[in-house]
C-alpha angles and dihedrals in degrees: 000000000000117000119195120206131186124207118216122201121203135167121264118279112276095207146320092299090062091063089075092053106112100168090124090069092048092051098053107125117236118255125225130186117248119185088346096308126102113240136161112276115248096201142300117332116261117247091242091054090051092053094050092049092050089051089054090050090049091048091052091048088051092052098040099037090220137010142176127235089256091052093051093044091055096044096045098039091235130130115260089243090057092048091049091053091055093044091051090055092046090050089053090051091050092240095121138021128202127227139170113276111248111253119257096193138328111351113246128213121289132041118323116254117261121225129196129223132183120254125219088265089054093051091050088069090070122081118274133188099208093123091051091049093048090050092050091051092051093047089052091048091051092049096049100038108013134243094302089067091057090049092052089048091051091050093047091049093058095042094088091044089055093051093051093045091048092053089048090052096049094109097041095099125207100301106118094217093047089051092049092050090049090050091049090053091049093050090047088057087054092055100263097116090220133179135182130211138177120246133187092256098041128293142311132222116201125192111195094190133040117195092201101037096125094051094040090058087069097032109043088180088084092059092043092053090049092049090052090053091053090050091050094047093049094041091229141095109262133189128216108226097177140359135201088225090064093049101268119132095236138023102241122191121187115218110198120223116262110269118234115213096197129129115222123197129193120238112269094022132090128209117240 
């Protein structure tokens, strides 16, 4: 165990009144634990250091399943107060939740210990291989049953999406821009971060996020099925101008202006 001491030098006491002066106690610098050893703090922790420490806390909770503040303090070599500060921040972010530790015998006196566990959001910060797994499944499907099977799968995948979006657009009316905006709101609720805008030649639907971009880069049937859904929901032919799956920053879909099949004649002239 390493013990750090600090020597303070002060002038001789000037008189009896000085005996009551206790400013030495007030001026003692707070100690923090660095790499498991207590040392004087040099200032507030940097944001980057906080992020790295919270990642270590999350990793331990992932490995242990659940842990108390005391458990984390011992494993990380941090003071309980420092651990609590990080846990409070993670609670506010929704990365962890606290619960009463299940009893392991008769409950003693005092408050039961709290333990902390990761939420689904907390687990999402760790690497996943969902995209790789999905691509492997589609490759297998294509090998076993051909490309048409992948197309059928892509169309089935967006069927439920189309139903939810259609229900969300029920009150949009017939105005093309209103329908596009309602569709953008519905897609945003599904995680696509979409927006709609009017252009001189019609409208434009932008999707700033694609949940399947990595897989769609290899299997364009996913994008094609989604484009067909947009066309059906808007009741108009649409054209994809850019996709995230192909390396563009945004999935951009052009919505042409409604065509008017009306014949106009000028006064004084007749049409032949």
